[in-house]
C-alpha positions in Angstrom: 116.4 -104.6 155.3 119.8 -104.8 153.2 119.8 -103.7 150.0 122.9 -104.6 147.3 122.8 -104.2 143.2 124.4 -106.9 141.6 123.7 -108.6 138.1 121.4 -110.8 137.6 118.3 -112.3 140.0 117.7 -114.9 138.3 120.3 -118.0 139.6 119.5 -120.0 142.1 122.3 -118.7 144.2 123.7 -115.8 143.7 128.0 -115.1 144.8 128.8 -111.4 146.3 133.0 -110.1 146.4 134.2 -106.6 147.3 133.8 -104.4 149.0 129.8 -105.4 149.2 131.4 -108.6 150.7 133.2 -106.5 153.1 130.6 -104.6 153.9 127.9 -107.8 154.3 130.5 -110.1 156.6 132.8 -107.3 158.8 129.8 -104.2 159.1 126.9 -105.1 159.3 128.3 -108.1 160.4 125.3 -110.3 158.7 125.4 -114.2 159.4 124.4 -117.7 157.6 120.8 -117.5 157.1 119.9 -114.4 157.8 118.1 -112.3 155.0 118.8 -109.3 152.1 117.7 -107.8 149.3 119.4 -108.3 145.9 118.5 -105.8 143.2 119.7 -106.6 139.7 120.2 -102.6 138.6 116.9 -102.9 135.9 113.8 -102.7 138.7 113.8 -106.7 139.3 114.6 -107.7 143.1 115.1 -111.1 144.8 114.6 -112.0 148.2 118.1 -113.8 149.6 119.1 -115.3 152.7 123.0 -116.1 153.3 124.0 -119.7 152.9 127.9 -118.4 153.8 129.8 -114.9 154.8 133.4 -113.7 154.6 134.6 -110.7 153.7 136.1 -112.5 150.3 132.8 -113.8 149.2 129.2 -114.2 150.1 127.1 -116.6 148.7 123.0 -116.2 148.8 120.2 -118.2 148.2 117.1 -116.6 146.4 113.8 -117.8 147.5 111.4 -115.4 145.7 112.2 -112.9 143.2 109.3 -109.8 142.4 109.5 -106.6 140.5 111.4 -103.6 142.8 107.8 -102.0 144.3 109.8 -98.5 145.2 110.8 -98.1 141.7 108.9 -95.0 139.8 107.6 -95.7 135.9 108.0 -92.0 135.2 111.0 -91.7 133.5 113.1 -88.6 134.4 116.6 -86.8 132.9 117.9 -84.6 135.3 120.2 -82.3 133.4 122.3 -80.7 135.8 124.5 -77.5 135.4 127.8 -78.3 137.0 127.9 -76.3 140.3 130.7 -77.0 143.6 131.1 -80.4 143.9 129.5 -80.7 147.6 126.7 -79.2 146.0 127.0 -81.0 142.7 126.9 -84.8 145.9 123.9 -83.5 147.1 122.1 -82.9 144.8 123.3 -86.2 143.2 121.7 -88.1 146.4 118.6 -85.9 146.8 117.9 -86.9 143.2 118.3 -91.0 142.8 116.4 -90.9 146.5 113.5 -89.2 144.8 113.6 -90.9 141.8 115.3 -89.7 139.3 116.4 -92.1 136.5 119.7 -90.6 134.7 122.2 -87.4 135.8 123.5 -85.9 133.2 126.7 -82.7 134.0 126.6 -80.0 131.3 129.1 -77.5 131.4 127.5 -73.7 130.5 128.7 -70.5 130.5 128.2 -69.2 133.5 129.3 -72.8 136.1 132.1 -71.5 138.8 133.0 -75.0 138.7 134.9 -75.4 135.3 137.0 -79.2 136.0 139.6 -80.5 133.2 139.0 -84.3 131.9 140.9 -86.0 134.3 139.6 -83.6 137.2 135.9 -84.7 135.9 136.8 -88.5 135.9 137.5 -88.3 139.4 134.8 -87.0 140.3 131.7 -89.5 138.4 133.5 -92.4 139.9 132.7 -90.0 143.7 129.5 -89.7 142.3 128.2 -92.7 141.3 129.4 -94.7 144.3 127.4 -91.5 146.2 124.4 -92.4 143.4 124.3 -96.4 144.8 124.2 -95.6 148.1 121.6 -93.4 147.0 119.5 -95.9 145.3 120.2 -98.9 148.1 119.0 -96.3 150.8 115.9 -95.4 149.3 115.1 -98.7 148.0 115.3 -98.2 144.5 115.5 -101.5 141.9 117.3 -99.7 139.2 120.4 -98.1 139.8 120.4 -94.6 138.6 123.5 -94.2 136.1 125.7 -90.6 136.6 126.7 -89.3 133.2 129.6 -88.4 131.2 129.3 -84.4 131.0 128.1 -82.5 128.1 128.2 -79.3 126.9 125.3 -77.0 126.7 124.3 -77.4 123.2 125.0 -81.0 123.4 122.5 -81.5 126.0 120.0 -79.0 124.6 120.1 -81.4 121.4 119.7 -84.9 123.6 117.4 -83.7 125.4 115.0 -82.2 122.7 114.6 -86.1 121.7 112.4 -87.0 125.1 108.7 -86.6 125.0 108.6 -83.6 127.8 112.2 -81.7 128.2 111.5 -79.2 130.6 114.3 -75.9 130.5 114.1 -73.9 134.4 114.7 -70.2 133.8 113.9 -68.5 136.0 112.5 -65.5 133.9 110.0 -68.0 132.6 106.2 -66.9 133.2 105.1 -71.2 132.3 104.5 -72.7 135.5 105.6 -76.3 135.0 101.7 -77.6 136.4 100.7 -76.8 133.0 103.5 -78.6 131.6 103.0 -81.9 134.1 98.4 -81.2 132.4 100.0 -81.3 128.6 103.0 -85.0 129.9 101.2 -87.5 128.3 103.7 -90.1 129.1 107.4 -90.4 128.0 110.0 -89.4 129.0 110.4 -86.5 131.2 114.7 -84.6 131.0 114.0 -81.5 133.0 117.3 -79.2 132.7 118.5 -76.9 135.8 121.1 -74.4 136.5 123.8 -73.6 138.4 125.4 -71.2 140.6 124.9 -68.5 138.1 121.7 -69.4 136.1 121.7 -69.4 132.6 122.6 -66.7 130.5 120.4 -65.3 128.1 121.9 -66.3 125.2 121.8 -70.1 126.4 117.1 -70.0 127.1 116.7 -68.7 123.5 118.7 -71.6 121.9 117.2 -74.1 124.3 113.9 -73.3 123.8 114.4 -72.9 119.9 115.5 -76.4 119.9 111.8 -77.2 121.7 112.1 -77.6 125.4 110.1 -76.2 127.2 111.0 -72.9 129.1 109.8 -73.3 132.6 109.5 -71.5 136.4 109.3 -73.1 139.7 107.3 -69.8 141.3 108.8 -66.5 142.2 110.9 -67.2 144.3 114.4 -67.8 143.5 116.0 -71.2 144.6 119.8 -72.1 145.2 121.4 -75.0 142.8 121.1 -77.4 145.1 117.5 -76.9 146.2 115.8 -76.2 142.1 116.6 -79.3 141.5 114.8 -81.3 144.0 112.0 -78.9 144.1 111.7 -79.5 140.8 111.8 -83.4 140.8 109.3 -83.4 143.7 107.2 -81.5 141.2 107.6 -84.1 138.9 107.0 -86.6 141.3 103.8 -85.9 142.9 102.1 -84.5 139.6 102.7 -87.7 137.5 101.3 -89.8 141.1 104.8 -90.9 142.3 104.6 -90.1 146.0 101.5 -91.6 146.3 100.8 -95.2 148.5 99.6 -97.5 146.2 
């Protein structure tokens, strides 16, 4: 069933305008009496039936509200060192599908892609649209935010406040399984490198500030594969990939 994000599902009816209204009325060709799902982006959703459907405005009556069953209880924030943009698009899409809570681009010393502020602003608009589409497709009840880019040091300092901050480094010997065995709740923040990985100086700074340097195994993964593998492993270990 089609899903759309709205500000609230607590009223008796909801009006959708703009691009989503055009998508419902023109692309999906939905008619009066048909059902779709509305999500408030905070974990609540509602079954809604179309009362009126026009390209400029779609009015829906709320039938039933409930918590989003597909939304993970484990909060995972991905701090992703900036790769080439097509790879970042892929990472955002797959991370949202897997249940990430937020995505933070990070500029590190070995990033090949180094956009200026104006270029990054345009890229963020594109990335947020990809996140929105991925959240709808995967049945998410929340819309994960793609945040403003941070420097490596600022990202590490922010990550250090999480209950379980994880720094994926190819030379680390501490396994992820042990990290997850010790995780007792709260936010998991993970950082994954770009095409060139991290420098030894960056790795040292991360561990000095409390990040847990860990590995995804003996194989060297591409930068677009590593966050998908990491999130899959974390969500599985946290019980978020079981059918309940």
